[in-house]
N, C-alpha and C positions, 0 to 999 in steps of 0.2 A: 641419729644421723640428720634428721630433719632440722633439728636445732642448729647443728653445725652448718648446714646449708644456708639457713636464713642468716646466720652470723656472717658467713663469707660474703653474701651478696649485700648485706647491710654495710659491711666494711668497704666494699667496692663503691656503693652509693656515696658514702661519706668522702671517699677519696675523689670521686668525680665532682662532688659538690665543692671541692676546694678550688677548682678551676673557675673561670668566668664564662658565662654568668652562673654556672652551677647546674644542678639537676634536681628536679622535684622528686621528693620521696613519695612513692605510691605503690600500692599492691600490684598495679599493672606494670610498673617498672620492674619489679622483681620477677614477674612472669616473663618479661622480655629478656632480662638478663639471664634467666635460667635456660632459655632456648639458645642464646648466643654464647654464653660462657659456661664451661663446666665449673663445678664447685672449686676444684683446685685452681683453675685459671682465674676465677674471681678472687681467690685468696692471694694469688701471686700478683695480680694486677692492682690490688688494693694497696700495695706497698711501693708501687712505682713512683719515682719523683715526678714533679709537675713539669720540669724542664727536660731537655734532651739528656739521655744517658747512654753510656757505652756498655758493651757486653761485659767488660770487666767489672764495672760498677754494679750492674744488676745481679751478676753472679755472686758478688760479695753480699748484697742485700738479701738474696734468696738463700745464701749459704749452700750454693751448688757449684759444681765445676763449670768452667766456661763452656765445655762441650755440652753439658746438660742444659745450661741456660740458652745456648745457641739453638738447640733443638726446640725448646719451649717457645722461644721468640719466633722461630720459623713458623711454628703452628699458629701462633697468635697473629702473625702478619698475614698468613694465608687466609685466615678467617676475617681479616679486615679490622682486627681489634688493636693492633699495634702498628704504628707507622715505622717503616724500615727504610732509611735513606743511606745511600753510599756517600761517603765524604772522603775523597782521596782513596786510601787503601783500607779504610775502616768503615764500620757501620755505626749509625746513630739511631736510637730508638725513642719512641714517644707513645704513650697510651693515647689511642684515638679518642677524641671527644665524641659525645653522642651526635650533635648537630654538625654538619659538614664532616661527618665521621661514620662511626659504625652503624648508626641507625640507617643512613642511606645505603651504605655498602651491603647491608644484609638483604635488601630488596633489589639492589642494582644487579647483583650477580645472578647468573642463570644456570649455575652448575648444580642446583638442587641441594646445596649444603644445608640450608635452613628451610623450615616449613614457612613459606612466604605467606600462605593464607592465614595461618594462625598468628604470625607476626603482624600482618596487616590489621587483623581484628584488634590485637592488643595496642598497636600504634594508634589506631583510630580512637580507642577509648582513652588512651593516655594523652594524646595530643589534641584531638578534635572534640571529645565529649567533656572530659575534665579540662579545666583551664589553669591548673596550678603550674604545669610545666611551661606553657607558653607565656604565662605571666612573668616568669623569671626573665624571659627575653624581651618582654614588651616595655620594660622600663629601663633597660640597660643603656648606659651612655659611655661611649658611642654605640649606636645600634650595631648588631652583628652583621646586617646585610644592607645593601643599597640598590637603588634602581638605576638602570641605564635608560636614558631617553632614546627612542628609536631615531636613528640618525637621519633618515630621509625626511623626517618632519622638522629637522633643524637646519634645513638648507638656507634659510634666511639669516641664520646665526652662525654659519660655518666658521667664520674667522674667530669666533669667541669660544668655540667648543674645544676643550682641552683633551689631550689624548686619553687620559685616564677615564674620561667620561664616555668614551666610545667602546662599545663591545667589540667592534671590528679591530680596534687597536690592541685590545687584550689578546685577541687571536694572533695578530701579527707579532706581538712581543713574546709569545709563549715559546719556551724551549721544548715543550712536549704537550700534546693535546690528546685527550681521550673522550669518548662518548659512552654514556651508560644510560640505564633505564631511569626514568623520572620516578623518584620515590613516591611523590604525592599521588600522581595519577595511577601508578601501579597499585598502591595501597587501596585507593578508591575502587579500582577494578575488582579487587577481591571482595569488596562489600557491595558490588553492583551499583556503584555511584559514579563511576568514571565517565568523563566526557569523551568525545571522539578525537581529541587532539593527539598527535603522535607522542609516543612514550620514550623512544630512544633519542632523546634530545638534551640530556644533562651533560654539559661540557665541563671537563676538569682540566686543569692546567699545571704546567711546570713540575715541581718535585712530586706533588701528590699524584699527578697524572702518570708519572713514571712508576710510582708505587702501585696504583690500581691496575695498570696494564700488566705489570710483572706478576701480580697475584690473581689475575683473571677476574677482576671485579668489573672492569670496563675495557673497551677495545681502543687501541691507538689509532688515530686518524690524522690525515694531513690538514694543513691550514686551509686548503681549498675545500675539503669536505666540511670542515668546521664552518666556513663561510656559507656553504650551501644550507647547512642545518640552521644557522642563524637566519638566513634569508627566508627559509620556509616558515620558521616560527614567527618572524615579523609579519609575514604575509597573512598568517592566521590570527593575528591580533594578540599573540602571547607577549607577556611582559618579561623583559630580561632583568634578572635579579642576581647579584653576585655578592661575595664577601666584601665587607666595608673597609677597603683600603685601596690605595692608588697603585701599588706595585706588587708584582708576584702574586696575582690572584690565584685562588684555589679553584673556584667554580663560577660558572654562569648558568643559572637555571632558566628555563623558558616556561613561564608560569601562567596559569589560567586562574581566573577569579573563582571558579567553581570547585577546584580540587586542591590548589596550592595551600599548604598549611600556613604559610606566612601571610598570604593575602586574606585567607579566611580569618586568621587571628587578628589581622589589622582591622577588619570590619567588626568582628565579634567583640573586641575589646575597645570599641569606640575610637577607632583610628589611632591606635597606640604608636609607640616609637619602635615597634618590632622591625620596621624597615625605614631606612633613611631615604628621603626623596631625592630626586635629581635636582640639579641647579636650574631647572626650567619648570614652567607652569603654563597650563593651557588658558587661552582666552578666546571667547566667541564674539565675532563681529555680528551684531544683531541686524545690521543693514543688509548684508549679503546672505545671511543664514536662511535656508529654505525650510527650516523647522521639520526636517525629515526624521530627526531623533536618532540618527546613526551614532552620534557621539555618545549619547546616553546609553544606548544599547551596548556599545563596545567598551565603555569604561569598566575596568575590572574591580573597582572599589566603590562604585556608586557615588562618585563625586559630582556627577552632573544630574541636575533635576530640571523639570519644566515648571516654570512659574508663570501662570497665565498663558500667553502665547510665545514666551521666550524660554530658551534654555540657558541655565546659569551654572557656573562652576564654583563649587565650594573650595576656596583656596586653602582652607585648613585641612582638607581631605586629599586633594589632588597630589598624587605621587610624582607627577611630571614624567610619566612613562611615554607620553606622546602617541599612544594608541588612538585616541580620539582624533587628533590632528591628522594622523596618517590616513584615516578612513573617511575624512570629510571631503565629499565630492566637490564642494564649492570653495574649498580653502578658507572657509569662514572661521574654522577652528584652527588656531595657530599657537605655536609655542613662543614664549618670551622668557627672558631671564627673571629669576626670582629676585625680589628686592634685596634679600640678604643671601650671601654665599653660604652653601651648605658645607660644613666641615667634613673632610674625609681624611682619616689617618693615613700617614705615609706608607706604613707597612705593618706587619704582624706585631712587631715589638711595641710600636706606638699604640696600636689598638689594645693589646693586652695590658700595657702600663696604665692607660687611661681607664679601661674597664675595671682593672684591679683596684685602682683608687676609688672609683665610683662605688664599687661593691665592698670596699673595706677588706680586700683580700691580698694586699701587697705582701704581708707577712708570709702568706702561703708559698709565694715564689722565692722568697729569700731563705726561709727555713723549711725546705721541702723534703727532708728526710722523714719518711713516713714511719720508720721503725724507731726513731729517736724520741724519747720522752722529753728531752731538753728542747728539741726543735718544736714539739707540740706546744709546750709552755710558751716558748719565745714567739711563735707565730700568733698564738692567741693574744698575747700581751701586745705585740706590735699592731695587730689588727684592731684591737680595742682602742689603742691610742690614736691610730690614724683615722678612725671613724669619728672622732670628736670633731664637730663642725669647724672650729677655727683651724685645726691642723689639716683637715680635708680640703678646706677652701684654699689654704696656703699651697698644698700640693698641686691643686688645679690652677694655680696662678699662671697666667700666660708667660710670665718671665721665668718661672721655675721649671715648667715642663720642658722647654728646649734644652736647659742645662742638664736636666735629668736624662733625657734621651741621648744627649751628646756623651754623657758619661757611660751610659749603657752600651752605646755603639763602639766604645773603645775597649770593651771587655771581651774575653774569650767566650763567655756565656752568650753574649749577643751574636757573635759570629756564627755560633751553632744554631741560635734561635731564629735566624733569618729564614731558615727553611722550615720552620715549625708551622704546621697547620694551626689555625686559630680555632 
């Protein structure tokens, strides 16, 4: 039985690794999966398609009746393992990814379904001690997340700030908003390492917000309450980090430099590309600076240092979060536009397409029948071909990408994927 259990979870890991950026294979991962998934659930989830699927399709894959499949999917959705979205009179389903998915959901919920202390200890080892998992995310292009600059520090640039760059605009545009427990600080609390910043500040939006509210993972809130949470977090110097796209965001986390897995990884891996910076960067006016050191103290990634009697900003490290500028009492630290505009994908499908090309996983999304030997051969062959440098470079050509995305947006698969969490 133990051998069968290992095989089920190994199959699930391989299925998850087909997505972008993938998931690191580790003994800690298997311990996490064993707590969250039963052996049978792991086996069933390991054959789920990468793209959205219907009840009828998964019932056929599982060789079960639709009533049996519906019951199983309901249990998986309640556990935060499968996304369940209503589309007209039908449901669409998708296996939840680890990040911006079931990792966070397992600690966000407060119903006692999982052993949060044990999970926190395992997550800490898997994410914070080992670096294999986070390295998968640190070199991904485009990055999976991006920083929002704090708006009150951009008052001199107001006319140049676009709506997708404002956390407040994300709130106003959302069709549904929920708030849940911060995964990172809650994890650190179980290890006795958490700071005193608030924990119920993780904001989720739109279709995923509807999903987590329905399944008791987070609570639904008004736009007014969301703005109050955002204002509180900004006042405490927390950094706003969301998924890296312009439209239909999934989440905005309010992050601290001492607990946040993303910010810790950014520093640990020598300021990697695990987070995309904002389109702004800090600058210090030496003439008016009082040398108080507040900016250095507040910077969440250590981008500010003192050289002689002056404070300097390392532009290669600065994320453009504007925390330093907001807390500067003399307005000597200000934000300005970056010399080069930071690219932000338009939506989920653009991010997935570019990330899949980057990781050589395009074939996984085209031939995603996990039970078909033919699909296994074809996706392996296509991925091999598309990893060849000349072909990969051609796929990433600025003239090719718009044509590819235009074609995708005119397919039925894209219309379903618009609601797909990344």
